[in-house]
N, C-alpha and C positions, 0 to 999 in steps of 0.2 A: 512678197512685194519686191519691186525693183529697188536696187541700192539707192536710186535717186531720191527715195523718201527722206534720206538724211540731208539732202541739199537745201530744202526749204520747208518751213512749216505749212506752206500752202499745199504740199503734196502728202501731208500726213493722212492716215486713216482716222475716221471718227470712231469714238468709243461710245459704249452705252451711256446714255444720259447727256450726250453732247447736245448743246442748244443750237438749233439751226434756224437761221432767218429765212423767211420766204418773202421775196420782194418782186416787184413788177417794174423793171427798168424800161420796158417796151410797150407791148399792146395790153389791152385790158383782159382780165380773166373772169370767168363765171365763178361765183361763190361756191358752187357745187364741186367744181374741179379742184379748186384750192383746198377745200375741205378733204377731198379724196387724197390729195398730195400730202396733207398733214397727217391723215390716218396712215398713209403708207410709211412715212417717216417714223411715226409712233410705233408701227409694227416692227420696225428695225431696232427699236430701243432708243430712238433719238427723240429729243424734245423740240417740236416745231414752235417757232416764235414768229407770228405774222407781223410783217412790217405795217406801220401805221397807215400807209397809203396803198397797200397791196391790192385793194379792191376799188380804188378810185377810178374815175373816168374823167378825161379831159373835158372841160366845159364846152369847147368848140369841137374838138375832134374825138368825141366819145366812142366813135366806131373803131378808132385805131390807136389811141393813146390811153395809157392807164394813168390818168391824172396829169397834172401840170408837170412841165419839165423840172421845175424847182422841187416839187414834192417827190418825184421819182428819184432825182439826184440825192435828195435828203435821205431817203430810205437806203439807197446804195451806200452812201457815206456812213450812215449809222451802222449798217450791217458789217461793213468792213472794219470800222475803227472801234466798235464796242468790244471791250475785252471779255464781256460775258457771252458773246456769240462765237461759236466754234466753227461754223460753216455757213455758207451763203448759197441759197438756191434761188436762181432766177426762174420764176414760175412759167413764163411762156415767152415766145419771141414775138414775131409780127413785125413791128417797126417802132422806132423811137429811141433806142439806146444811143445812137449817134448824136442825138440832140442834147445829151447830157454831158458830153465830153468837155465842153467849155465851161460847164458849171461845177466841175469837180475841183476840189482843192488838192492839187497834186502833192504838195508838201505834207498836208495832213494825212493823206492816204499812205504816202511813203513812210511816215513815221509810225504807223500802226504795225503790229505784229501780223505777218501774213497768215492767211487761213484759206482753206479750200473755197473756191468760188466755182459753181457748177452752172452750165448752160451751153447753148449753141445757137445756131440760126442767127437772129438779130444780135445776139450777145457776142458775136464776132467782133463788133465794135469795142466791146469791153475787153475781150481777149487781147486784142491788138494794143489797147491803151495800157493794160497791165504788163504786157511783154515789152513794149517800146519805152514807156514812161516810168513804170515802177520796177522793171526788171524782176517780175514775179510771175511764176507759172500759174495757170488756171486749169480748169477741167472742162473738156469738150464732151458734153453729155446731152441726152434728150432733155427737153423741158419737162419738169416734174408735174406740172398741172396741165398737161395736154393729153388728148386721146391717143396721140402717137405713142406715148409712153404707157399710159394707164391701160390701154387695150392690147399691149404687147408683152406677154409674160417673159419673152426672151430679153427685151430691152430692160424691163424691170429687174430681172436677175442680173444683167450686166451692170446696171447702175448700182444696185446694191453691192455687188462684189467690188466695184470701184470705190464706193463711199466707205465701205467697212474694211477694205483691204484684204478681202478673202481670197483673191486670186491675183496672179501677176497681171500687169497691164497688158491689154491686147487691142489691136485694131484688126478685127476679123475680116476674112474674105469669104467667098463662096464659089460655086461652080462657074459664076460669070466673071470672076476676077481674072484679069488678063494683062499681059505685057503689051504696051503700045510702043515703047522705046526701050530697048534692052540696056541693062547696066546695073550698077549698084551705087547707092549713095548713103552717106551717113551724115547726120546733122540734126540741129535743133528743129523741132516742129513749129510751123506757123501756118496761117491761113484760116480757112473756115468757109463761110457762106460767100458765094461769088458776088451776089449783089452788094453785100456789105463791104467786101474788099474793094470793089469798084467805087462805092459811095464814099469810102474814106480816103480815096486817092487825093493827095494834096493836103490832107489834114495832119501829116507828119512832117517833121523837120526836113526829111528827104525821103521821098517815095522810093528812090533808088537804093536804099539801104534796108528796106523792109524784109527782104528775103535773102540777103547776102549770107551764103554758107548754110542756108536752111533748106529743109524739105517742106514744100508747100502742099497743104491739103485744101481741096476745093470740092464743094457740093452745092446743090441748088434745089429749089422747090418752086412750083407754080410759075415757071418761066418757059416760054416757047423757045425752040432752037434759034430763031433769028434774034431773040432778046439775049440769049446766052452768047451768041456770036458777038453782039454789040458790047456786052459787059466785058467779054474777053478782050475785045479791041481796046477798051479803056485801059485794062491792065497791061497789055502788050505795048501799046503806044506810050504809056507813061513810064515804062522801064521797070515795072513792078518786078518782073522775073529776073532782072539783072543780078547775077551772083547766086541764084538758086541752084541747088545741087540735085534736086529731084522733085517729082510731083506725084502725089497720090490723089486719085479721083474717087469720090464717094458716091452717094446716092443721088438720083436725079428724079425725085418724086414729082409726078404730074408735070413733066417737062417735055411732053410730046414723045414721038417714037424714040426709044432708047438707042437703037442702032444709028439713027440720025445724029443723036447727041454724041455718041461715041465717035463716029466718023468726023464730026466737027472738031472735037477736042484733039483727035489725032492729027488732023490737018493743021491746026493752029499751034500745037505744042511740039510736034516732032522736029520742026526746024530749030528749036532751042538746043537740041543735041544733048539733053539730059535724060536720065531714066524717067519713064512715065508708067504708072500702073493704073489700070482702069478697074472699077468695080469693087473697091474696098467698102466694108459695111460701116460707114459712118455718115451722119447727116440726118435726113428726115425719113419717115416711114418706120415700119416695124423691124424688129430684130437688128438693132444697130448697137455699135460699141460705145463704151464710155472710157475715156482715157485722158491723161494730162496733155497739155500743150503749152508752148511758150518757153520762157527763159529757163535754160538748164535741162529741158526735156529732150533728150537725144534718142534717136531711133535709126534703124537701118532699113532702107527701102530696097528690096531685091526685085529686079525686073528680069526674070528669066522664065524658064518653063514652069516654075512654081513661084509665082510672084506673091509678094506680101510685104507687110510693114511690121517690124518687130522692135521691141524695146530692149535695152541692155547691150 
């Protein structure tokens, strides 16, 4: 494992018998997929502990929220602050985590001993809160109770390696990984899902300090190129990228023609004059990486003939 494991308990590997909370901060999950996630954790020697409201559905918005905001926030707070819980798995994304931010007791969360918190997609809102408000790293991983993960042996293996610390941290690339703007950058990792980054603009003390000195990671799912263009305009016009030292672009699952998305991102990001790498294997879809992100997690983005993102 990286030497960074000594920097925060939130980066530690889980050991056999570790008790892991499964919570739903965002959209609702089906009982069958949650059960499959629990079985997966048990097969790794871990003890799943289902949050009280993990299978709830919102009274009004049952199609897109897993229970009331108060119930979802309560499960998140319990999982993070209970000393008997060793790790926290957000079971799926969708939408809803941003609705919890004003319900969280920041002082109570900050007083708790940090622990690994796993998730991505809509959980970007929590990654940013933990980075900006709690100064604590988190884990950018596929959602454990989704078909994206459960149907992808490669993603399951990568998540297992990250959770149990069986291999060094990695943000993988493939044959499509390419340099859009050449250069090299080193810095703390930030970012995540594009929609959530745009949605949370204005919810921080200063939007213009969110990426200062950092490498920004961006991915998206189920958005057309014109919507991606609009979301990027929000970030660009708000000053989100001010001070950023590099950008790594992940998967664009169900986002229209990939060459069109690539051309759009190159058009918008090249004028920033910082290194940009296209096609890293993080985000939605099969065969994606699991890795830490946030406070104290430093990596090097290399944008040359062999582009990539490496820790250490």
